[in-house]
MARMAR-913238 format. One record per residue (C-alpha): residue in three letters; x, y, z. Coordinates in steps of 0.001 Angstrom, whole numbers, plus 500000, padded with zeros to 6 digits. Layout:
residues N
ALAXYZ;...
end
This chain:
residues 813
MET499897499855499958;LYS501684503452499044;VAL500366506233500980;SER501006510253499680;TYR501532512297502882;LYS499830515323501532;TRP496877513185500578;LEU497025511891504186;GLU497005515342505584;GLN493268515528504311;TYR492203513108506660;VAL494320513507509688;ASP496245516563510896;LEU499830516005510352;SER501455519456511399;ASN504833519233513260;ILE505255515686512021;THR507421515013508878;ALA506979512063506609;ALA510260510260508019;GLU508929510890511703;LEU505543509633510598;ALA506924506516509274;GLU509226505903512258;MET505804506677514347;MET503939503992512610;THR506710501404512256;ARG507429501290516269;GLY503223501238516071;GLY503025497594514449;ILE502823498808510561;GLU506135498478509230;ILE507222501390506525;ASP509658499881504038;ILE510450503167501896;VAL509750506737502527;GLU510106508210498606;ALA510302511701497831;ARG507933512486494770;ASN510460515405493760;GLN513558513587492289;GLY515384516871492188;VAL513154519114490102;SER513263523051490529;GLY513166525985488231;VAL510609524176485918;VAL507364526259485432;VAL503800526305483364;GLY504522527691480074;TYR502437528442476782;VAL503587527368473346;LYS502558530532471334;SER504234529164467991;LYS505847526407466495;GLU508157526232463330;LYS510330523620461783;HIS514003523879462610;PRO515776525370459386;ASP518334522554459629;ALA516880519562461449;ASP513740517861460143;LYS512887516277463566;LEU513301519776465601;ASN510843522327466040;VAL511853525786467334;CYS508701526903469587;LYS508131530346471214;VAL507209529838474778;ASP505716532301477207;VAL506291531236480906;GLY504533534436482367;SER508003536354482850;GLY507422539085480348;GLU510066537654478243;GLU509421535206475369;LEU511695532160475108;GLN513094530561471982;ILE513121526712472842;VAL514349524080470361;CYS512218520877471104;GLY512357517615469320;ALA509196516163470958;PRO506664514944467929;ASN503639515865469934;VAL504545519764470478;ASP502159521995469141;ALA501061525886469341;GLY498438526257471684;GLN499609523940474612;HIS500592524432478270;VAL504011522844478674;PRO506119522394481602;VAL509245524302480927;ALA512858524226482414;VAL514188527854482032;VAL517692528502482172;GLY519335527560485440;ALA516547524978486241;LYS517701521661487856;MET516520518299486563;PRO516881514779488521;GLY520110513483488421;ASP521522517062489329;PHE521347518172485512;LYS521218521776485028;ILE519769523525482068;LYS521815526104480320;ARG521777528188477094;ALA522768525987474166;LYS522540525990470644;LEU521043522972468616;ARG521931523069464855;GLY522897526733464953;VAL519828527771466359;GLU519806529089470381;SER517639527426472705;GLN516721529352475945;GLY515449526093477830;MET513763522716477832;ILE510243521580477190;CYS510023518642479519;SER508175515054479179;ALA507018513410482550;LYS509987511159482411;GLU512658514233482580;LEU510555515530485446;GLY511034512193487302;VAL507628511038487040;ASN506976507303486073;ASP505442507702482741;LYS504119504283482824;LEU501465505763485208;LEU500344508324482928;PRO497262508055480759;LYS498141506307477439;GLU498045509562475534;GLN500297511126477628;GLN503107508595477559;GLU504878509560474588;GLY506520513108474402;ILE506327516288476066;LEU503912516407479098;VAL500540518443478046;LEU499148520347480895;PRO495581521693481227;SER495013524914479881;THR493391526544482927;LEU496654526433484882;LYS498416529998485239;LEU501639530708483383;GLY504758530555485558;THR503186528184488331;PRO505963525688489631;ILE505703522246488099;GLU505988521006491681;ASP502800522432492565;VAL501032521518489663;LEU502203517980489756;ASP502168517613493594;LEU505853516807493388;ASN506447518408496997;ASP505148515048498776;HIS506415511775499966;VAL505103508706499366;LEU504921505789502350;GLU505015502145501514;LEU503395500078503967;ASP504471496808504722;LEU501324495239505657;THR500711492001507635;PRO497600490209506547;ASN495702490962509389;ARG495755494611508880;SER493622494851505864;ASP492248497905507322;ALA495313499722506701;LEU494500499163502651;SER492865502718502561;MET493606506301503240;ILE490834506656505799;GLY492177503240507666;VAL495618504768507928;ALA494155508068509025;TYR492592506155511946;GLU496008504520512603;VAL497810508022512765;ALA495140509271514843;ALA495442506835517102;LEU499309507116517546;THR499376510903517616;GLY495914511503519319;ARG494564513401517011;GLU490992513455515381;VAL490044511772511936;LYS488439514029509340;LEU485956512005507053;PRO485341513144503595;GLN481775514479502875;SER479434512929500029;ASN477078515685499044;ILE474632514003496651;ILE471739516212494973;ASP469161513212493975;THR466862513826490953;ALA463393513355491159;ASP463793510403488916;LYS464087506843490944;ALA466894504506490854;ALA464826501732491160;ASP463000502607488289;HIS466281501427486246;ILE467950498866488148;LYS466904495570489764;VAL469397493630491896;SER469351490249493331;ILE471683487632495064;GLU471109484276494227;ASN474401482891496217;THR473773484391499880;GLU476731482501501207;LEU479327484345499075;CYS477593487615498537;SER476049489293501892;HIS475550492689500427;TYR474937494132496746;SER474122497815496111;ALA474164500217493280;ARG473167503471492128;TYR472287505095488694;ILE474046508189487136;LYS472862509511484031;SER473998511911481659;VAL477657511683482629;LYS480605513163480527;VAL483293510661480067;ALA486768512681479949;THR490118512917481178;SER490273513625485039;PRO491215516614486550;LEU494747517074487283;TRP494333516374491292;LEU492752513563490757;GLN495400512167488296;ASN498102513091490903;LYS496632511267493970;LEU496287508023491687;ILE499903508485490321;ALA501267508800493801;ALA499307505516494766;GLY501169503647491930;VAL497754503772489780;ARG497509504767486167;PRO494766507522485363;ILE492232506223482649;ASN489239508375482523;ASN487320510391485102;ILE484613507640485616;VAL487006504666486186;ASP489269507032488189;VAL486731507943490582;THR486211504444491242;ASN489883503896491868;PHE490086507050493904;VAL487536506066496257;MET488745502086496277;LEU492145503781497567;GLU490176506029499834;TYR487717503949501647;GLY489244500448501010;GLN485932499436499260;PRO486348498250495612;LEU483629499820493065;HIS482801499429489750;ALA481183501315486882;PHE479136499597484262;ASP477647501429481297;ALA474087500988482220;ASP472920501006478565;LYS474784497819478207;VAL473030495969480903;PRO469569494765479767;GLY466715496378481763;GLY469298497034484213;GLU468974493744485929;ILE471790492640488199;VAL472391489116489287;VAL475096487773491745;ARG475356484184491065;LEU477676481419490464;ALA479052480994486906;LYS477385478086485018;GLU479477475256483370;GLY481115476366480158;GLU480653480076480528;VAL483149482517479334;LEU483616486157479949;VAL486010488551478152;THR487576490572480642;LEU488442494205480646;ASP491856493486479852;ASP490739491532476586;GLN491437488269477809;GLU488681485416477467;ARG488407483709480872;LYS486763480332481090;LEU484739479842484026;GLU484509477481486739;PRO481169476458488585;HIS482647477786492014;MET483158481418490557;LEU480983483971491551;VAL480064486351488903;ILE478285489749488155;ALA475378488813485365;ASP472743490236483523;ARG469483488240482411;THR471408486172480022;GLN475414486395480602;PRO478199487147482903;ILE479033490857482648;GLY481886490740485234;LEU484093488685487612;ALA482808489453491088;GLY485527491568493077;VAL488046490632490610;MET487577492313487160;GLY484850493611485023;GLY483675492531481588;ALA484485494015478201;THR481028494029477401;THR479660496720479745;GLU483126498690479852;VAL482901502532480161;THR483788504124477033;ALA483980507749475875;ASP480646507331474373;THR479113505975477710;VAL476190508051478883;ASN474781506254481808;ILE476313504441484547;LEU475460501726487040;LEU477603502094490003;GLU478296498793491674;SER479315498580495739;ALA479116495061497304;LYS480437492864500210;PHE481679489373498620;ALA483276486677500877;GLY487216486777500933;SER487437483083500131;THR485612482787496773;ILE487608485821495476;ARG490660484413496521;LYS489856481223494872;THR488569482735491723;SER491762485218491418;ARG494218482327491903;GLY492257480128489436;LEU492530482354486710;GLY495765483900487592;LEU494359487124487840;ARG495043489596490464;SER493908493209490807;GLU493799496074493407;SER490067495107493924;SER490691491140494374;LEU493399492129496806;ARG491109494229499396;PHE488437491430498882;GLU490573488338499739;LYS491515490334502936;GLU487922491151503800;VAL486534494841503513;ASP484368496773505873;PRO480921495928505405;ALA480285499490506915;ARG481622501117504370;VAL479725499616501354;ILE477076502556501065;PRO479374505498502372;ALA481813504384499299;LEU479014504067496956;ASP477672507709498067;ARG481377509195497751;ALA481873507853494273;ALA478319508971492949;ALA478889512419494679;LEU482322512651492644;ILE481338511514489112;ALA478291513819489310;GLU480964516660490307;ILE483780515498488062;GLY481688513754485128;GLU478543516450485374;GLY476183513312485902;LEU472979513599487354;VAL472393510845490385;LEU469085509344490478;ASP467175509362493499;GLY467695506051496005;VAL470378503093496435;VAL469002499726494799;GLU470298497062497191;ALA470223493327498276;ILE471055492783501869;VAL471531489011503126;ASN472346490112506498;GLU473480493084508527;SER476903493111510010;VAL477156493685513698;PRO480211495376515482;LEU481721492706517643;THR481778493110521559;ILE484332492155523618;THR485037492251527395;VAL488653492838528783;ALA489463493913532525;LEU492077496458533323;ASP493951493702535800;LYS494666491697532756;VAL495838494240530612;ASN498405495038533082;ALA499206491211533797;PHE499707490518530367;LEU501784493710529537;GLY503854493901532725;THR502438497596533270;SER500787499536535729;LEU498087501392533419;SER495417503222534934;GLY491662503370533983;LEU492216506814532633;GLU495136505793530565;VAL493222502702528962;ARG490023504789528297;THR492315507509526390;ILE493590504842523944;PHE490265503270523448;ASN489303506661522509;ARG492079507376520242;LEU491334504083518398;GLY487648505354517964;PHE486551502347520071;THR483176503072521869;TYR483108501034525504;GLU481324501018528511;VAL482741500390531996;THR482055498971535164;ASN483474500113538573;ASP485613497338538811;GLU487234498566535691;GLN485801495752533418;TYR485675497251529744;THR483181496092527318;VAL484417497297524071;GLN482514497496520613;VAL485216496943518024;PRO484297498827514802;THR483553496508511642;ARG486697498157510122;ARG489049496094512633;GLY487929492637511818;ASP491560491583512929;ILE490014492027516480;THR488033489324518014;LEU489633488381521271;ASP490364490376524523;VAL494060489767523772;ASP493722491498520572;LEU492389494563522515;ILE495475494096524885;GLU497822494024521885;GLU495807497472520698;ILE496685498939524127;ALA500264498089523945;ARG500960499374520450;VAL499329502522521073;TYR500746503215524638;GLY504226502288522749;TYR506136499156523119;ASP509032501250524194;ASN507174502530527029;ILE506637498904528592;PRO508778498272531127;THR511258495373531138;THR510329492681533718;PRO511425489084534509;ILE509182486503533162;TYR509399484611536013;GLY510920484927539044;GLU514723485977539009;VAL516347485344535528;ILE519515484329534908;PRO521343486008531727;GLY522252483632529293;ALA525881482899528509;LEU528224480363526736;THR529720477565528780;LYS533353477688529001;ALA533961474723526637;GLN531460476711523898;SER533707480016524422;ILE536836477782523739;ARG535594476262520591;ARG534188479694519195;GLU537640481105520110;LEU539367478330518320;ARG537066478536515216;LYS538043482115514917;ARG541495481656515466;LEU541830478870512678;SER539991480289510333;ASP542045483690510488;SER544797481620510148;GLY543749480106506456;LEU542258476913507620;LEU538375476326506320;GLU536209474906508883;VAL533967471780507783;VAL530983470016509302;SER530545466202508470;TYR528038463588509303;SER528113462095512631;PHE526944458684511078;THR529894456788508854;SER530571453551507136;PRO531883450573509244;ALA535089450588507165;HIS536031453992508301;THR535738453030511835;GLU538344450592511304;LEU540966452929509756;PHE542217454440512977;PRO541910451901516016;GLU544026453961518281;LEU541922457083517645;ALA539146454910518347;ARG540402453660521695;ASP539846449958520358;THR536006450343520900;LYS533492449151519135;ALA531536450432516036;ILE528068451601517292;LYS525160450547514669;LEU522303452657514055;LEU518998450711514310;MET517789452593510911;PRO520533453708509085;MET520079455924505741;SER522368453607504052;GLU525604451494504889;GLU527556454617504480;ARG526011456029507235;SER525167453007509292;VAL527479453510512420;LEU528462456621514796;ARG532098457727513979;THR534881456976516011;SER537418459700514845;LEU537353462810512622;ILE540236462062510184;ALA538276459448507932;GLN535575462159506920;LEU538129464692506455;ILE539958462548504044;ASP536761461911502286;ILE536023465584501775;THR539531466116500656;SER539126463422498172;TYR536142465165496726;ASN537898468495496377;ARG540968467041494600;ASN538639465303491981;ARG537451468793491288;LYS540889470231490895;ASN540894471832494019;GLU544364470422494963;SER545411472564498045;VAL543179471904500955;ALA543390472925505005;LEU540399471592506556;PHE539616471526510293;GLU536644470285512121;ILE535601470471515735;GLY533119467636516591;SER531978464815518558;VAL533243461010518320;PHE530929457920519853;HIS532975455337521969;SER531305452041523476;ASP532861448456524430;GLU529383447221523935;GLU528593445155520978;VAL524707445437521801;LEU524417449083523755;THR522731448840527153;THR523935452363527952;LEU524578455436526435;PRO528121455628524264;GLU530776458092525432;GLU530579461303523435;LYS534037462814523271;GLN534712466353521592;ARG537733466177519079;PHE539748468482516926;GLY540716467131513559;ALA542459468998510703;LEU543890468056507123;LEU546651469620505068;THR547638468737501475;GLY548801470638498609;ASN550881473836498786;ARG550550476291501766;THR551767479011499181;GLN551456478923495636;ALA554009480042493050;GLY554493483608492177;TRP556757485551489749;ASN559284485886492817;SER558889482917494800;LYS558504479138494406;SER555304477234496023;VAL555941475761499549;ALA553967472342500094;TYR552860471801503486;ASP554593469535505843;PHE554540467885509522;TYR555532471291511029;ASP552674472796509722;ALA550379470258511075;LYS552110470390514353;GLY552074474330514245;ILE548416473890514376;VAL548459471958517729;GLU550734474516519052;THR548601477405517980;ILE545678475430519941;THR547553474705523186;THR548969478710523139;ALA545477479807522681;LEU544550477753525602;GLY547443478606527714;VAL548245474727528329;SER551241474582526051;GLU553434473886529150;TYR551538470384529531;ILE551839469352526019;SER554725467241524745;TYR555240464652521777;GLU556684461615521624;SER557276459328518424;ALA554313456848517549;GLN553557454452514920;PRO549673454255515069;THR547618452360512200;ASN547687454094508741;PHE550122456917509774;HIS553536457169508365;PRO555812455272510651;GLY558677457863510741;ARG556576461184510446;THR553996460696513251;ALA554014461944516900;ALA551498461279519887;ILE550202464464521534;VAL550919463879525123;LEU549380465459528133;ASN551868465712530872;ILE550456466786534312;GLU552911466155537327;GLY554319463206535742;ASN550930461679534783;LYS550975461193531063;GLU547693460798528795;VAL547885460588524997;LEU545358463009523642;GLY545934462086519951;TYR548332462111517124;VAL550136464635514223;GLY551617463304511222;GLN551512462010507853;LEU549080459581506439;HIS550467456153505232;PRO551478456275501697;GLU549515453320501037;LEU546227455045502561;GLN547141458142500754;ARG547427456412497273;THR544112454490497740;SER542166457666498714;ASP543707459393495596;LEU545980462092497803;ALA549192463771497779;ASP551189463896500786;ALA548542464660503650;TYR549121465648507150;VAL546632465190510006;VAL545600465966513496;GLU543472464837515838;PHE543020464896519575;GLU540882464937522692;LEU539565468618523774;THR537651467804526779;PRO540780467337528646;LEU542157471026527701;TYR538856472537528553;GLU539422471950532289;LEU543279473301532037;ALA542325476186529999;ASN543484479676531030;SER542720482774529429;ASP544578484854532044;ILE547271487193530482;VAL550648486926532224;TYR552756490211531867;LYS556714490150532195;VAL559042492963532544;LEU561187493383529895;PRO564821492126530344;ARG566827495057532202;TYR570420492978531898;PRO572286491565528881;ALA572037487941527897;ILE574708485513526688;SER574418483158523879;ARG576188479901523495;ASP575900477494520676;ILE576570473756521179;ALA577012470824518632;VAL576767467262519570;VAL576876463767517771;VAL574389461227518985;GLU572802458059517763;GLN570225458734515289;ASN567341457060517274;VAL567935459695520163;ALA565018461954520344;VAL566086465664520224;GLY562999466308522376;ASP564458464276525291;MET567712466330524998;LEU566216469725524925;THR564358468306528142;SER567331467514529535;ILE569197470619528952;SER566765472649530231;SER566345470798533546;THR570255470993533962;ALA570658474732533048;GLY567757475664535503;GLU566403479551535667;LEU569495481035534095;LEU568509479329530651;GLU566179481840529011;SER565664480052525582;ILE566592476989523574;GLN566257476349519984;VAL567332473737517617;PHE568896475538514547;ASP570487472584512576;ILE570443468761512205;PHE572746467245509955;THR573628463658508973;GLY576295462106506864;GLU579169459407506046;ARG581715461382507866;LEU579835461240511093;GLY579586457544511024;ALA576778454943510732;ASN573425455932512461;LYS574823459126513765;LYS573492462694513653;SER574641466152514181;VAL572337468370516409;ALA573290472006516879;ILE571349473910519629;ALA571545477662520515;LEU571031478441523990;VAL570635481979525543;TYR571424482651529410;ARG569910485395531274;HIS569446486352534998;LYS566698488697535759;ASP568161490880538674;ARG571811491129537334;THR574424490934534789;LEU575962487264534312;THR579444486963534346;ASP581133484568531757;GLU582338482233534573;GLU578917481640535605;VAL577710480883532224;THR580655478398531295;THR580055476539534361;VAL576237475977533764;HIS577243475545529907;GLU579595472701530982;GLN577434470864533355;VAL574906470931529930;VAL577310469398528179;ALA578257466951530522;THR574575465735530951;LEU574400465174527366;GLU577346463046527121;GLN576484461074530308;SER572450460441529605;PHE572594460349525667;GLU576278459566524997;ALA576688462484522961;GLU579898463706521629;LEU580919467230521403;ARG581837468730518182;LYS584593471276518002;
end
């Protein structure tokens, strides 16, 4: 529903409320405003002009040289290429200095050697949607009524100084599908009065009943049908004020008769239809269901095959309109129409909806009938349209309304108590405040001493049927922002993430920021997958599903890596050869063949890296993932959790891992060791069968780390005293673990050792068989004083002696 701000002002006082403020107010009141669009798209300096003469351009066949009067006392020469420009027309003229949409400024110009002092404008150039103009105005310049005063700003002529509010209505608020309905809403929100339009009909002595006969055959689908007879009308173009209002609402003007029916439909929300009365035999109207095989050519010139469930308006022999949807072409109002039969009715929304959908024919009329119109507006809308046709079309309204009524609509009465209102809303509203809100809504009511309200709901508000609906209305008008925040029940503890949830969220962010992609795989897998990594499965049994989707999803997974392999293979088969994936999820373990207790669910972290970490560029080579990238992921996680001091690595050979490139991830707390998982390369045979290049994987338990995790930041004072560095290179057996050597060095050097790092490992024939050289850099520093060379030498010699004794190391010199 598009609502013109200036049009709305005719029904409710909007002083001191801008269009934007009104939109915000209505949105907060429950009717959302999607868009507030200014009708003026940047036009200024365009005025009404009069074309005094038109001559052909001397050097251009399609151009004309016009002499134009804009009421300034100066005659302007304007070159115009529009085919419909002619002498004697009133037209919009952009004079020199005027601005057009898009910040386009009009300047003096020469067109093929002839000076042009402005521009004669089309509707499109003024920012008006030319598709909404009458067909004769859609091409060429815009021709204005000859009654306009020269020099009048075009913004005033076309009502461009206006804003259009686009309402996003919910299905229950059909009352706001009319200007008056919106006015009632605004009046309730602002506390102002609604000014309803007046219908001043001067009836003739001739009786409408002598020309019209109305009957309803299907009383279930039509409860009220009324008609007026208007004779001697003059069908013509509508006045500009009427066209402007329809265009603002997104409706194209057609002629004064049809435009009035559309105007009143937008004003009252009650669809109307005008028949050419001389084409309705005997003026007899029957509301009935269509007969088998009947067809109707509608106003859009489409032949419609009617179904027996469709409600039609018929004359004595045939249908002349689809009730509530569209009129028929045989009784269309044309330029030759003299007498009008004007219809206003209440049709059941269900039948209009079914007909509209069945024929694929939607209209502004069917939209309103589908959502149920206000039965109390059938006659007021009819009278309003008749009065306007008499005024604009110079018709004579015959005396009386011819109607058939099945049942009278009665306003619904609902009782609600003040205590219930406050209990539902958590407020402490007084009786005076509630009565004031009902008055603003336009609801009549009676109140008892114990603040029980018996409210008579107007028929325009068909969405209000229960006392809770009234409470909702009170809340809307009172203001949702004014309702205090109160606990739903007792003391409410604010929601928060658990420690484990917070950790998982932080890990996902860090790993994603590091370039890894998170995947979420099924918790169900195949039995073969559960047998790939028995050490990760803790040698437990695969847990079978009672009703599996397929064999590939028939058991609960016991590790994450198997499915990461599948995902990576899927990517590589589609030419995505460099993959870095991770998953945080649950695995399920049980020692029972047939479950009698719930399986143990464990939180795990898994990752897989394959392909290149960096791609080749013009100045660099590609770098492939290796074991230390996978190990770096583990270190990233343990460092983020503050548990790296408890983690160590030991050589391991689990099933389907590379026997020489795999380590166990060990949690070591006060000498109690627990293997959390593994980091390493997949076994070459598994890589081959999975169609993978070298792939490095990680999987380990997260739950033990949740308990140890510490996010406290420990600050250290920057060193005030210098450090002393020492390097050491020793030859040891190939099977000696360097990690054990580093642990031994740290233990021997004690608190004086600041850092330790392996910077080279060398093997070769000159070292001897099964020998390797390990070079280690050590940094010594005391936090409170400067170390002497003698102190460092003493400690360093103890380190060397420990390596020689514990690892049979030989010092390289």
